[in-house]
C-alpha angles and dihedrals in degrees: 000000000000125000122208122205139163122218129195108226125209128189100047113134103179144357091279089064091055092047091048093048090048090054091048093052095044090054089063115100111261096004128125112183141176120192124195121198097196095056093030091226137126125209110206133186117197116206104163148034092303115115134209093256088055089054091051090049091052091048093050091049089053089056102258139103127226139195125196107239090213089063095043096050128215096271091056096055097082090042092052091047091049091048090052092050092048091052092048089047092057091052091044091051092052090047090050090052092053090043092057092045088055090047090055091050090052097045091049093049088232094131087079092058140045093319093079092098095052088047090053091051091050092047091047092052092049095041100047105024112027091035097038090112089063090058093045093052094041091053091048091049093050091045088054091053096254140096124225136176092282090063090058092047094048094046094049099044095040090052092052093044097046092044089053093047090050092050093045094054092047089052100252102134092164092072102049114132103173089131091062094068091042092051093047094048092046095049094043090049091048091050093049092048092050088047093052091046091052091048088053089054089049090056092047094090091061095041092054090056087064097040094084101086116117121218094233134033130197105243123189111231135169086263093053135265110336132180111242133175110269090237090066094060116112133193108273096028117134116230140170127235116197128203112290096017126123118244105239102195139017112275149157121246111244097178140348131052134238147144114266126203106224095169093118090055105035106015088238108147095203122074116245126227115243129188141159111323095022124118123238128191140221114262096035125111128234108224116185116355141053115256127195109207140186112219110239102167129017137184116348092001094067119108093245094049091050089048091054092046090050093053091047091051089048089057089058092057120084128237113223091253090055092059090057090050090050091057091051095048093048092065095030101088096044088049092052092050088055091047090049091051090048090048091053093046095049094046092048092048089050101042105015085218112130095196095053092047092048094048091053092048090049091049090052092051093048101043094050099066109148094213095105091050093047093049097044096092110023096050090055091049092049092053095041092049091053093048091048092052092051088051094054095259116121116200111200098188137018095236090067091070090059100039098045092053089057094053115127095170127045118191116205127198110222111220113065092357109061091013130053091252089223102120123191124206109240103168134029111186118175120203122247109287094019128096129225088242092056090048095050094042093053095043096046092047096053097035092051089081096049124085100206116121089242091056092050092050092051093048093049091048092051092048090051088055093051094248110168117240115247125202118240133194135201092029114183138169126224102198113233091006113060144262136289136194146149124263102193105307094338122101110221131191135188129179150091120338090245089060092057093044090053087052091054100257122147110228129201097251092179088064099037102043098059091049091049091049087059088059094253126146116238126213118189125200130198135180128191089358093304127114109244096187143272137279122206120209131186132209132187131216119262111265093245097041096095095051092046092051092047090050093050090051090049088055090052092252112140114227115212126192112215120180144155089218122101121281097250093056091045092050090048092058095037092053092053091049099039098244114153101180109075132172112181134177092029120155120219095262089047090053090054091048091052091052091050092047092054090049092050088054089060101263125137100227129200118189123206118194145139110198141076087252090063097054096092092048091046090053091051098051127095087236124017122203125189124196115239091251091054126136114260092249091056090048091052089057096043127101091196130031120199100215088177087065098211128106096238084076086070090063092045090049092053090046097048094044091050091049091048093050091050089050091051092050091046090051093049090049090049092048096047095042089051092054095040091053101033101047096055089046090052091046090054089055094245095125129068116218091245093055090044092055091050092049090048091054091048092051092057092044092050091055093049095045090050089055093045089059086076089072087076091060113116126189112258094003106082 
């Protein structure tokens, strides 16, 4: 039995660290791991005798520390991040003080006089105390058979420091470069602190989703309503939510009515009306009424908590473009060390001046930090995933951002996707020799166990006509065809006309055909091998379906209508929405074949659906999108879930994914251009190590700030 856990990792300094730790963990017997540098987390699956303490031991041997997120708790995550930033800020402040002291020494020219000894003391404190973590991580990296950014920092600063000490003790005060190591360590530390602070901002969208929980909740007890700590609430408890209060857990309204602001969960700007029987969710806000609720899900089981965990897990997956970057960064540092050695050798052969050669080599090692390259993709995905979640779009893996933006064809299921999925019964036509009561009794009994919108509409119609509920046995679903069961000793069936025709039944075409020509959906029922009659139902398009389809066509994306319903009903809806490409009467396996056929023809296909029938097609698409009302099976196959449950989220999704992909490409261009331009300049000896360290810090910061610009994205406004 496998065990899944998520660890928060500390001690990573660049993407190479994450890649090395991932390799270390995956070499352990029975371990499958993914490590993300941007979010500083590792997702681990244990499938063998290895235990959690063994995992912690392997991580510590690799030079890192880890904390199990289950032990930390969600509320402690922002606090731990803040504590880490505060600790780094103290070290950075001390480093800055020594940096400015060194600057004063340089500007006054005093480093050539009696102040050499104080300068040595300052440089030693910075080099071996404030920068000790660079040495620790560099040693761990080399011990693990790899080289990360810390190796470059340690090599460059140590060379400058040791060279200066050597010259000082041999009396050469003209060639003291203690300030070089201090400058490099200060600018690298400043860049890493700014990077960490920016990553904390990138995570803020997810943290705010969980920042809603009140300390106390009004619980109904035999003694009356009492304020209790939120931690004491149990599933099934009755509690009261007053106007203006946040709803702390998922629940069902027992009594009362109010408007509820669900924007944090769905991105919907307008409050929704809730009354007895409706569901409400943690993270939303009660606006103007008093609601009595029964708790249905608490803590990590609430919808918002599961949303956040899904997005966090998505951040640990890799987009295709990230895998290519990982391969580059793995060989980047060793290559730079070789280039630095070559630079030193060529300069020394040309000038025979050790100091000039060493300075050029140090500048090469400092300027070529791979941090910007390693952050280019994951930091964008972190920000975009948070913005998507706050807009009612749940991304279940990172690759979806990349694939959905490439889509040139979007296939829509009809019922519940393009249409409201709220059918109304318009015609009840019993067969000769059968009564309307028999027809409704049989249909409501068998459809009561199905979750399709047609089934719900039939059951609701029967209840409104006081039809008694009848128990059924041996219930089974034939996806795309219908349902069957036993009522007592009688075999009963209900489903599409095509299902009955395939079973050899003769149907009253003179009754069915006119109804289908009106765009209505037909359900046929039979009992003991005899047709009982037909029921006609009608659905209408979603209010935003037409505008979404028009916008997709404007962006040269082909919309396709794919349904198991009959052709007349499909044409009726397609004509209203302006969809020319229609495939009707398709069974689930046929839907999947059509998706695969389009992909084989070179199309990037996204599939949008909401029912069990759509699961095979969703699994076959490049990108699968499930509506928020989707059946559980469809959600399990979906890369993206539209929690907002309206089609305008499709437009927002395409817009956000396109913006995210552009940011990723911009970041990669920035990172590569920086190295392509800066490394040759350093090789030519035109950069001092101090300037190189400042430029390196700015390169990482530019990538992060470019990604953070996505936080300004708003659905429907960009």
